[in-house]
All heavy atoms as a GROMACS GRO file, in nm:
protein
  493
    1MET      N    1   0.084  -0.117   0.000
    1MET     CA    2   0.000   0.000   0.000
    1MET      C    3   0.090   0.125   0.000
    1MET      O    4   0.193   0.129   0.064
    1MET     CB    5  -0.091   0.001   0.122
    1MET     CG    6  -0.183  -0.120   0.136
    1MET     SD    7  -0.305  -0.137   0.006
    1MET     CE    8  -0.412  -0.003   0.044
    2PRO      N    9   0.045   0.227  -0.070
    2PRO     CA   10   0.126   0.350  -0.077
    2PRO      C   11   0.124   0.428   0.054
    2PRO      O   12   0.030   0.417   0.133
    2PRO     CB   13   0.057   0.429  -0.188
    2PRO     CG   14  -0.084   0.383  -0.186
    2PRO     CD   15  -0.077   0.236  -0.148
    3ALA      N   16   0.227   0.508   0.073
    3ALA     CA   17   0.235   0.592   0.193
    3ALA      C   18   0.145   0.714   0.180
    3ALA      O   19   0.097   0.768   0.279
    3ALA     CB   20   0.379   0.636   0.217
    4ALA      N   21   0.120   0.760   0.055
    4ALA     CA   22   0.035   0.877   0.032
    4ALA      C   23  -0.057   0.848  -0.085
    4ALA      O   24  -0.023   0.773  -0.176
    4ALA     CB   25   0.120   1.000   0.004
    5ILE      N   26  -0.176   0.908  -0.082
    5ILE     CA   27  -0.276   0.887  -0.187
    5ILE      C   28  -0.337   1.022  -0.227
    5ILE      O   29  -0.317   1.123  -0.161
    5ILE     CB   30  -0.386   0.791  -0.142
    5ILE    CG1   31  -0.455   0.844  -0.015
    5ILE    CG2   32  -0.331   0.651  -0.120
    5ILE    CD1   33  -0.577   0.764   0.026
    6THR      N   34  -0.415   1.020  -0.335
    6THR     CA   35  -0.493   1.135  -0.377
    6THR      C   36  -0.639   1.104  -0.346
    6THR      O   37  -0.688   0.996  -0.377
    6THR     CB   38  -0.476   1.160  -0.528
    6THR    OG1   39  -0.339   1.188  -0.553
    6THR    CG2   40  -0.561   1.276  -0.574
    7ILE      N   41  -0.707   1.198  -0.281
    7ILE     CA   42  -0.848   1.178  -0.250
    7ILE      C   43  -0.929   1.297  -0.302
    7ILE      O   44  -0.876   1.405  -0.327
    7ILE     CB   45  -0.873   1.161  -0.099
    7ILE    CG1   46  -0.832   1.287  -0.022
    7ILE    CG2   47  -0.802   1.039  -0.045
    7ILE    CD1   48  -0.879   1.289   0.121
    8LYS      N   49  -1.058   1.274  -0.320
    8LYS     CA   50  -1.152   1.381  -0.356
    8LYS      C   51  -1.228   1.417  -0.230
    8LYS      O   52  -1.294   1.334  -0.169
    8LYS     CB   53  -1.247   1.331  -0.465
    8LYS     CG   54  -1.345   1.436  -0.512
    8LYS     CD   55  -1.432   1.380  -0.623
    8LYS     CE   56  -1.535   1.479  -0.669
    8LYS     NZ   57  -1.622   1.423  -0.773
    9GLY      N   58  -1.218   1.542  -0.189
    9GLY     CA   59  -1.282   1.587  -0.067
    9GLY      C   60  -1.430   1.613  -0.085
    9GLY      O   61  -1.482   1.613  -0.197
   10ARG      N   62  -1.499   1.637   0.024
   10ARG     CA   63  -1.641   1.669   0.019
   10ARG      C   64  -1.668   1.795  -0.063
   10ARG      O   65  -1.777   1.814  -0.114
   10ARG     CB   66  -1.697   1.687   0.160
   10ARG     CG   67  -1.705   1.559   0.237
   10ARG     CD   68  -1.767   1.581   0.373
   10ARG     NE   69  -1.772   1.454   0.444
   10ARG     CZ   70  -1.810   1.443   0.569
   10ARG    NH1   71  -1.844   1.550   0.638
   10ARG    NH2   72  -1.812   1.325   0.627
   11ASP      N   73  -1.566   1.879  -0.070
   11ASP     CA   74  -1.579   2.002  -0.148
   11ASP      C   75  -1.563   1.977  -0.298
   11ASP      O   76  -1.574   2.068  -0.378
   11ASP     CB   77  -1.477   2.105  -0.101
   11ASP     CG   78  -1.333   2.055  -0.109
   11ASP    OD1   79  -1.309   1.943  -0.159
   11ASP    OD2   80  -1.243   2.128  -0.064
   12GLY      N   81  -1.537   1.851  -0.336
   12GLY     CA   82  -1.520   1.816  -0.476
   12GLY      C   83  -1.380   1.838  -0.528
   12GLY      O   84  -1.348   1.803  -0.642
   13LYS      N   85  -1.293   1.896  -0.446
   13LYS     CA   86  -1.156   1.924  -0.487
   13LYS      C   87  -1.065   1.804  -0.464
   13LYS      O   88  -1.088   1.725  -0.372
   13LYS     CB   89  -1.100   2.045  -0.412
   13LYS     CG   90  -1.174   2.173  -0.445
   13LYS     CD   91  -1.116   2.290  -0.369
   13LYS     CE   92  -1.195   2.417  -0.398
   13LYS     NZ   93  -1.146   2.530  -0.319
   14ARG      N   94  -0.964   1.792  -0.548
   14ARG     CA   95  -0.866   1.684  -0.538
   14ARG      C   96  -0.757   1.725  -0.439
   14ARG      O   97  -0.709   1.838  -0.442
   14ARG     CB   98  -0.807   1.662  -0.677
   14ARG     CG   99  -0.705   1.557  -0.685
   14ARG     CD  100  -0.661   1.546  -0.828
   14ARG     NE  101  -0.530   1.487  -0.832
   14ARG     CZ  102  -0.486   1.412  -0.930
   14ARG    NH1  103  -0.563   1.391  -1.034
   14ARG    NH2  104  -0.366   1.362  -0.926
   15HIS      N  105  -0.722   1.633  -0.351
   15HIS     CA  106  -0.618   1.658  -0.251
   15HIS      C  107  -0.508   1.554  -0.271
   15HIS      O  108  -0.531   1.434  -0.251
   15HIS     CB  109  -0.676   1.649  -0.110
   15HIS     CG  110  -0.791   1.743  -0.088
   15HIS    ND1  111  -0.773   1.873  -0.050
   15HIS    CD2  112  -0.926   1.725  -0.101
   15HIS    CE1  113  -0.891   1.932  -0.038
   15HIS    NE2  114  -0.986   1.843  -0.070
   16ASP      N  115  -0.391   1.600  -0.315
   16ASP     CA  116  -0.278   1.511  -0.345
   16ASP      C  117  -0.191   1.488  -0.222
   16ASP      O  118  -0.188   1.570  -0.130
   16ASP     CB  119  -0.192   1.571  -0.457
   16ASP     CG  120  -0.268   1.582  -0.588
   16ASP    OD1  121  -0.343   1.488  -0.619
   16ASP    OD2  122  -0.253   1.684  -0.658
   17ASN      N  123  -0.120   1.376  -0.224
   17ASN     CA  124  -0.020   1.342  -0.121
   17ASN      C  125  -0.077   1.341   0.021
   17ASN      O  126  -0.014   1.386   0.115
   17ASN     CB  127   0.102   1.435  -0.129
   17ASN     CG  128   0.174   1.417  -0.260
   17ASN    OD1  129   0.197   1.305  -0.304
   17ASN    ND2  130   0.207   1.528  -0.325
   18VAL      N  131  -0.197   1.288   0.036
   18VAL     CA  132  -0.258   1.272   0.168
   18VAL      C  133  -0.205   1.142   0.229
   18VAL      O  134  -0.204   1.038   0.163
   18VAL     CB  135  -0.412   1.267   0.157
   18VAL    CG1  136  -0.475   1.242   0.293
   18VAL    CG2  137  -0.465   1.395   0.094
   19ALA      N  138  -0.158   1.149   0.351
   19ALA     CA  139  -0.103   1.029   0.417
   19ALA      C  140  -0.210   0.920   0.424
   19ALA      O  141  -0.319   0.942   0.477
   19ALA     CB  142  -0.053   1.063   0.556
   20MET      N  143  -0.181   0.807   0.365
   20MET     CA  144  -0.276   0.696   0.358
   20MET      C  145  -0.319   0.648   0.496
   20MET      O  146  -0.436   0.623   0.521
   20MET     CB  147  -0.212   0.581   0.280
   20MET     CG  148  -0.287   0.451   0.284
   20MET     SD  149  -0.435   0.459   0.186
   20MET     CE  150  -0.469   0.287   0.168
   21TRP      N  151  -0.228   0.634   0.584
   21TRP     CA  152  -0.255   0.565   0.710
   21TRP      C  153  -0.320   0.652   0.816
   21TRP      O  154  -0.364   0.601   0.917
   21TRP     CB  155  -0.125   0.503   0.762
   21TRP     CG  156  -0.070   0.414   0.657
   21TRP    CD1  157   0.040   0.436   0.579
   21TRP    CD2  158  -0.126   0.292   0.609
   21TRP    NE1  159   0.055   0.335   0.488
   21TRP    CE2  160  -0.044   0.245   0.504
   21TRP    CE3  161  -0.237   0.216   0.643
   21TRP    CZ2  162  -0.071   0.126   0.435
   21TRP    CZ3  163  -0.263   0.098   0.574
   21TRP    CH2  164  -0.179   0.055   0.472
   22THR      N  165  -0.336   0.781   0.794
   22THR     CA  166  -0.405   0.862   0.894
   22THR      C  167  -0.555   0.840   0.892
   22THR      O  168  -0.624   0.877   0.983
   22THR     CB  169  -0.378   1.012   0.872
   22THR    OG1  170  -0.425   1.051   0.744
   22THR    CG2  171  -0.232   1.044   0.888
   23PHE      N  172  -0.606   0.776   0.786
   23PHE     CA  173  -0.749   0.756   0.773
   23PHE      C  174  -0.796   0.620   0.822
   23PHE      O  175  -0.913   0.590   0.820
   23PHE     CB  176  -0.791   0.774   0.627
   23PHE     CG  177  -0.774   0.916   0.582
   23PHE    CD1  178  -0.662   0.954   0.512
   23PHE    CD2  179  -0.868   1.011   0.615
   23PHE    CE1  180  -0.643   1.085   0.473
   23PHE    CE2  181  -0.850   1.142   0.576
   23PHE     CZ  182  -0.739   1.180   0.506
   24TRP      N  183  -0.704   0.537   0.868
   24TRP     CA  184  -0.741   0.403   0.913
   24TRP      C  185  -0.766   0.405   1.063
   24TRP      O  186  -0.682   0.447   1.141
   24TRP     CB  187  -0.630   0.304   0.883
   24TRP     CG  188  -0.620   0.274   0.738
   24TRP    CD1  189  -0.562   0.355   0.644
   24TRP    CD2  190  -0.667   0.159   0.670
   24TRP    NE1  191  -0.571   0.295   0.521
   24TRP    CE2  192  -0.635   0.175   0.534
   24TRP    CE3  193  -0.734   0.045   0.710
   24TRP    CZ2  194  -0.668   0.081   0.439
   24TRP    CZ3  195  -0.765  -0.050   0.615
   24TRP    CH2  196  -0.732  -0.031   0.481
   25SER      N  197  -0.882   0.360   1.102
   25SER     CA  198  -0.916   0.349   1.242
   25SER      C  199  -1.002   0.224   1.257
   25SER      O  200  -1.095   0.203   1.182
   25SER     CB  201  -0.996   0.472   1.287
   25SER     OG  202  -1.036   0.458   1.420
   26LEU      N  203  -0.969   0.142   1.354
   26LEU     CA  204  -1.041   0.017   1.370
   26LEU      C  205  -1.089   0.004   1.514
   26LEU      O  206  -1.014   0.023   1.608
   26LEU     CB  207  -0.949  -0.101   1.337
   26LEU     CG  208  -1.007  -0.240   1.352
   26LEU    CD1  209  -1.121  -0.260   1.253
   26LEU    CD2  210  -0.900  -0.345   1.329
   27GLN      N  211  -1.215  -0.025   1.526
   27GLN     CA  212  -1.272  -0.053   1.657
   27GLN      C  213  -1.353  -0.180   1.641
   27GLN      O  214  -1.442  -0.188   1.557
   27GLN     CB  215  -1.360   0.061   1.705
   27GLN     CG  216  -1.414   0.039   1.842
   27GLN     CD  217  -1.487   0.162   1.896
   27GLN    OE1  218  -1.503   0.261   1.828
   27GLN    NE2  219  -1.530   0.154   2.019
   28GLU      N  220  -1.318  -0.280   1.717
   28GLU     CA  221  -1.387  -0.407   1.705
   28GLU      C  222  -1.480  -0.429   1.824
   28GLU      O  223  -1.458  -0.377   1.931
   28GLU     CB  224  -1.287  -0.522   1.698
   28GLU     CG  225  -1.205  -0.519   1.571
   28GLU     CD  226  -1.120  -0.643   1.555
   28GLU    OE1  227  -1.152  -0.745   1.618
   28GLU    OE2  228  -1.025  -0.637   1.479
   29GLY      N  229  -1.581  -0.507   1.798
   29GLY     CA  230  -1.674  -0.538   1.904
   29GLY      C  231  -1.760  -0.656   1.864
   29GLY      O  232  -1.748  -0.709   1.755
   30THR      N  233  -1.845  -0.696   1.954
   30THR     CA  234  -1.936  -0.807   1.928
   30THR      C  235  -2.077  -0.758   1.951
   30THR      O  236  -2.106  -0.694   2.051
   30THR     CB  237  -1.905  -0.923   2.024
   30THR    OG1  238  -1.769  -0.961   2.008
   30THR    CG2  239  -1.995  -1.041   1.997
   31LEU      N  240  -2.164  -0.789   1.856
   31LEU     CA  241  -2.304  -0.754   1.872
   31LEU      C  242  -2.373  -0.858   1.959
   31LEU      O  243  -2.349  -0.976   1.944
   31LEU     CB  244  -2.373  -0.749   1.735
   31LEU     CG  245  -2.322  -0.644   1.638
   31LEU    CD1  246  -2.394  -0.659   1.505
   31LEU    CD2  247  -2.340  -0.506   1.694
   32GLY      N  248  -2.458  -0.812   2.047
   32GLY     CA  249  -2.534  -0.904   2.132
   32GLY      C  250  -2.662  -0.946   2.063
   32GLY      O  251  -2.764  -0.881   2.078
   33VAL      N  252  -2.654  -1.051   1.983
   33VAL     CA  253  -2.772  -1.102   1.912
   33VAL      C  254  -2.787  -1.251   1.939
   33VAL      O  255  -2.693  -1.318   1.980
   33VAL     CB  256  -2.763  -1.078   1.759
   33VAL    CG1  257  -2.761  -0.931   1.727
   33VAL    CG2  258  -2.641  -1.147   1.700
   34ASP      N  259  -2.906  -1.302   1.913
   34ASP     CA  260  -2.933  -1.445   1.928
   34ASP      C  261  -2.838  -1.524   1.838
   34ASP      O  262  -2.831  -1.498   1.718
   34ASP     CB  263  -3.078  -1.470   1.888
   34ASP     CG  264  -3.120  -1.617   1.899
   34ASP    OD1  265  -3.032  -1.704   1.916
   34ASP    OD2  266  -3.240  -1.643   1.890
   35PRO      N  267  -2.764  -1.620   1.891
   35PRO     CA  268  -2.668  -1.696   1.811
   35PRO      C  269  -2.732  -1.775   1.696
   35PRO      O  270  -2.664  -1.813   1.602
   35PRO     CB  271  -2.601  -1.791   1.910
   35PRO     CG  272  -2.651  -1.758   2.043
   35PRO     CD  273  -2.762  -1.660   2.030
   36GLN      N  274  -2.863  -1.800   1.704
   36GLN     CA  275  -2.932  -1.872   1.597
   36GLN      C  276  -2.977  -1.779   1.484
   36GLN      O  277  -3.019  -1.826   1.378
   36GLN     CB  278  -3.052  -1.947   1.653
   36GLN     CG  279  -3.016  -2.048   1.761
   36GLN     CD  280  -2.915  -2.152   1.711
   36GLN    OE1  281  -2.929  -2.206   1.603
   36GLN    NE2  282  -2.814  -2.178   1.792
   37LEU      N  283  -2.967  -1.649   1.506
   37LEU     CA  284  -3.011  -1.551   1.408
   37LEU      C  285  -2.922  -1.555   1.283
   37LEU      O  286  -2.800  -1.562   1.294
   37LEU     CB  287  -3.008  -1.411   1.470
   37LEU     CG  288  -3.057  -1.297   1.382
   37LEU    CD1  289  -3.208  -1.309   1.361
   37LEU    CD2  290  -3.024  -1.164   1.445
   38GLN      N  291  -2.983  -1.554   1.168
   38GLN     CA  292  -2.915  -1.544   1.039
   38GLN      C  293  -2.826  -1.663   1.006
   38GLN      O  294  -2.729  -1.650   0.932
   38GLN     CB  295  -2.833  -1.413   1.031
   38GLN     CG  296  -2.914  -1.288   1.048
   38GLN     CD  297  -3.015  -1.267   0.935
   38GLN    OE1  298  -2.991  -1.299   0.820
   38GLN    NE2  299  -3.132  -1.215   0.970
   39ARG      N  300  -2.857  -1.780   1.059
   39ARG     CA  301  -2.783  -1.901   1.022
   39ARG      C  302  -2.802  -1.928   0.874
   39ARG      O  303  -2.904  -1.891   0.815
   39ARG     CB  304  -2.834  -2.022   1.101
   39ARG     CG  305  -2.800  -2.018   1.248
   39ARG     CD  306  -2.660  -2.062   1.269
   39ARG     NE  307  -2.629  -2.065   1.410
   39ARG     CZ  308  -2.529  -2.133   1.459
   39ARG    NH1  309  -2.453  -2.206   1.381
   39ARG    NH2  310  -2.503  -2.130   1.586
   40THR      N  311  -2.706  -1.998   0.813
   40THR     CA  312  -2.720  -2.035   0.672
   40THR      C  313  -2.821  -2.148   0.659
   40THR      O  314  -2.862  -2.209   0.758
   40THR     CB  315  -2.584  -2.081   0.615
   40THR    OG1  316  -2.538  -2.194   0.690
   40THR    CG2  317  -2.481  -1.969   0.622
   41ASN      N  318  -2.862  -2.180   0.537
   41ASN     CA  319  -2.962  -2.284   0.515
   41ASN      C  320  -2.919  -2.419   0.570
   41ASN      O  321  -3.003  -2.499   0.612
   41ASN     CB  322  -2.992  -2.298   0.365
   41ASN     CG  323  -3.072  -2.181   0.314
   41ASN    OD1  324  -3.133  -2.108   0.390
   41ASN    ND2  325  -3.070  -2.162   0.183
   42ASP      N  326  -2.788  -2.446   0.573
   42ASP     CA  327  -2.741  -2.574   0.627
   42ASP      C  328  -2.710  -2.567   0.776
   42ASP      O  329  -2.652  -2.658   0.832
   42ASP     CB  330  -2.622  -2.625   0.547
   42ASP     CG  331  -2.499  -2.536   0.560
   42ASP    OD1  332  -2.505  -2.431   0.629
   42ASP    OD2  333  -2.395  -2.571   0.500
   43GLY      N  334  -2.748  -2.456   0.842
   43GLY     CA  335  -2.728  -2.443   0.986
   43GLY      C  336  -2.595  -2.384   1.027
   43GLY      O  337  -2.566  -2.372   1.145
   44GLY      N  338  -2.511  -2.346   0.930
   44GLY     CA  339  -2.380  -2.288   0.961
   44GLY      C  340  -2.389  -2.144   1.008
   44GLY      O  341  -2.493  -2.080   1.001
   45MET      N  342  -2.276  -2.095   1.059
   45MET     CA  343  -2.269  -1.957   1.105
   45MET      C  344  -2.283  -1.862   0.987
   45MET      O  345  -2.238  -1.891   0.877
   45MET     CB  346  -2.136  -1.933   1.176
   45MET     CG  347  -2.121  -2.006   1.308
   45MET     SD  348  -2.241  -1.953   1.432
   45MET     CE  349  -2.184  -1.788   1.464
   46PRO      N  350  -2.346  -1.747   1.010
   46PRO     CA  351  -2.360  -1.650   0.902
   46PRO      C  352  -2.226  -1.585   0.869
   46PRO      O  353  -2.131  -1.594   0.948
   46PRO     CB  354  -2.456  -1.547   0.962
   46PRO     CG  355  -2.434  -1.556   1.109
   46PRO     CD  356  -2.403  -1.700   1.135
   47PRO      N  357  -2.217  -1.519   0.754
   47PRO     CA  358  -2.092  -1.450   0.721
   47PRO      C  359  -2.067  -1.334   0.817
   47PRO      O  360  -2.160  -1.284   0.880
   47PRO     CB  361  -2.116  -1.400   0.578
   47PRO     CG  362  -2.263  -1.405   0.558
   47PRO     CD  363  -2.318  -1.507   0.653
   48VAL      N  364  -1.943  -1.293   0.827
   48VAL     CA  365  -1.905  -1.179   0.910
   48VAL      C  366  -1.959  -1.052   0.846
   48VAL      O  367  -1.954  -1.036   0.725
   48VAL     CB  368  -1.751  -1.171   0.924
   48VAL    CG1  369  -1.709  -1.044   0.995
   48VAL    CG2  370  -1.700  -1.294   0.996
   49ILE      N  371  -2.010  -0.963   0.927
   49ILE     CA  372  -2.060  -0.835   0.879
   49ILE      C  373  -1.961  -0.726   0.916
   49ILE      O  374  -1.920  -0.715   1.032
   49ILE     CB  375  -2.198  -0.803   0.940
   49ILE    CG1  376  -2.299  -0.910   0.901
   49ILE    CG2  377  -2.244  -0.665   0.897
   49ILE    CD1  378  -2.431  -0.898   0.972
   50HIS      N  379  -1.922  -0.647   0.819
   50HIS     CA  380  -1.830  -0.536   0.842
   50HIS      C  381  -1.909  -0.406   0.827
   50HIS      O  382  -1.976  -0.386   0.727
   50HIS     CB  383  -1.716  -0.541   0.740
   50HIS     CG  384  -1.625  -0.423   0.750
   50HIS    ND1  385  -1.516  -0.423   0.833
   50HIS    CD2  386  -1.627  -0.303   0.689
   50HIS    CE1  387  -1.455  -0.306   0.823
   50HIS    NE2  388  -1.522  -0.232   0.736
   51VAL      N  389  -1.902  -0.321   0.928
   51VAL     CA  390  -1.976  -0.195   0.925
   51VAL      C  391  -1.879  -0.080   0.940
   51VAL      O  392  -1.797  -0.078   1.031
   51VAL     CB  393  -2.080  -0.190   1.040
   51VAL    CG1  394  -2.155  -0.060   1.040
   51VAL    CG2  395  -2.175  -0.309   1.031
   52ASP      N  396  -1.887   0.017   0.849
   52ASP     CA  397  -1.808   0.140   0.859
   52ASP      C  398  -1.898   0.251   0.908
   52ASP      O  399  -2.012   0.264   0.863
   52ASP     CB  400  -1.751   0.179   0.723
   52ASP     CG  401  -1.639   0.088   0.679
   52ASP    OD1  402  -1.560   0.045   0.764
   52ASP    OD2  403  -1.628   0.062   0.559
   53THR      N  404  -1.848   0.332   0.998
   53THR     CA  405  -1.926   0.445   1.047
   53THR      C  406  -1.835   0.558   1.091
   53THR      O  407  -1.720   0.534   1.129
   53THR     CB  408  -2.017   0.403   1.164
   53THR    OG1  409  -2.093   0.518   1.205
   53THR    CG2  410  -1.939   0.352   1.283
   54ASP      N  411  -1.885   0.678   1.083
   54ASP     CA  412  -1.810   0.791   1.138
   54ASP      C  413  -1.872   0.835   1.271
   54ASP      O  414  -1.830   0.931   1.333
   54ASP     CB  415  -1.804   0.908   1.040
   54ASP     CG  416  -1.943   0.961   1.003
   54ASP    OD1  417  -2.044   0.905   1.049
   54ASP    OD2  418  -1.948   1.058   0.925
   55ALA      N  419  -1.974   0.762   1.316
   55ALA     CA  420  -2.039   0.791   1.444
   55ALA      C  421  -1.965   0.723   1.558
   55ALA      O  422  -1.903   0.619   1.539
   55ALA     CB  423  -2.184   0.742   1.441
   56SER      N  424  -1.970   0.781   1.674
   56SER     CA  425  -1.909   0.720   1.792
   56SER      C  426  -1.982   0.590   1.827
   56SER      O  427  -2.103   0.581   1.811
   56SER     CB  428  -1.916   0.815   1.911
   56SER     OG  429  -1.843   0.932   1.883
   57LEU      N  430  -1.907   0.491   1.873
   57LEU     CA  431  -1.965   0.365   1.914
   57LEU      C  432  -1.968   0.357   2.066
   57LEU      O  433  -1.873   0.396   2.132
   57LEU     CB  434  -1.882   0.249   1.858
   57LEU     CG  435  -1.867   0.246   1.706
   57LEU    CD1  436  -1.775   0.131   1.666
   57LEU    CD2  437  -2.001   0.234   1.639
   58TYR      N  438  -2.078   0.309   2.119
   58TYR     CA  439  -2.095   0.300   2.264
   58TYR      C  440  -2.137   0.160   2.301
   58TYR      O  441  -2.213   0.096   2.229
   58TYR     CB  442  -2.204   0.397   2.312
   58TYR     CG  443  -2.171   0.541   2.282
   58TYR    CD1  444  -2.220   0.602   2.168
   58TYR    CD2  445  -2.090   0.615   2.367
   58TYR    CE1  446  -2.189   0.735   2.139
   58TYR    CE2  447  -2.060   0.747   2.339
   58TYR     CZ  448  -2.110   0.807   2.226
   58TYR     OH  449  -2.079   0.937   2.198
   59SER      N  450  -2.092   0.112   2.415
   59SER     CA  451  -2.134  -0.017   2.467
   59SER      C  452  -2.261   0.002   2.548
   59SER      O  453  -2.279   0.102   2.616
   59SER     CB  454  -2.027  -0.077   2.558
   59SER     OG  455  -1.914  -0.112   2.483
   60THR      N  456  -2.349  -0.096   2.538
   60THR     CA  457  -2.471  -0.094   2.619
   60THR      C  458  -2.488  -0.231   2.681
   60THR      O  459  -2.445  -0.331   2.626
   60THR     CB  460  -2.595  -0.062   2.532
   60THR    OG1  461  -2.605  -0.156   2.428
   60THR    CG2  462  -2.588   0.078   2.475
   61PRO      N  463  -2.552  -0.238   2.798
   61PRO     CA  464  -2.574  -0.368   2.862
   61PRO      C  465  -2.665  -0.453   2.773
   61PRO      O  466  -2.755  -0.403   2.709
   61PRO     CB  467  -2.644  -0.333   2.993
   61PRO     CG  468  -2.624  -0.187   3.014
   61PRO     CD  469  -2.599  -0.126   2.880
   62ILE      N  470  -2.641  -0.582   2.775
   62ILE     CA  471  -2.722  -0.676   2.697
   62ILE      C  472  -2.837  -0.722   2.786
   62ILE      O  473  -2.816  -0.772   2.896
   62ILE     CB  474  -2.639  -0.797   2.650
   62ILE    CG1  475  -2.528  -0.750   2.557
   62ILE    CG2  476  -2.728  -0.898   2.583
   62ILE    CD1  477  -2.431  -0.860   2.519
   63ALA      N  478  -2.960  -0.702   2.738
   63ALA     CA  479  -3.078  -0.748   2.812
   63ALA      C  480  -3.092  -0.898   2.792
   63ALA      O  481  -3.085  -0.948   2.681
   63ALA     CB  482  -3.202  -0.676   2.761
   64ARG      N  483  -3.108  -0.971   2.898
   64ARG     CA  484  -3.120  -1.118   2.888
   64ARG      C  485  -3.252  -1.162   2.941
   64ARG      O  486  -3.312  -1.114   3.025
   64ARG     CB  487  -3.008  -1.185   2.963
   64ARG     CG  488  -2.875  -1.144   2.905
   64ARG     CD  489  -2.778  -1.256   2.910
   64ARG     NE  490  -2.651  -1.206   2.860
   64ARG     CZ  491  -2.589  -1.258   2.756
   64ARG    NH1  492  -2.639  -1.358   2.692
   64ARG    NH2  493  -2.474  -1.210   2.716
   0.00000   0.00000   0.00000
């Protein structure tokens, strides 16, 4: 991967030599859902879901 990239900003303008790695942020977590939810037709685990967001993520207690 390159150290710098060109991006198009929200203003529609091109921005050259933007540091590639300043835009990477990873926060992992586990959703509290029923383990049987979204199983495949043969009963296997569902595929992993990847969600991108610019909103803050918060933990909440799981109701049981």
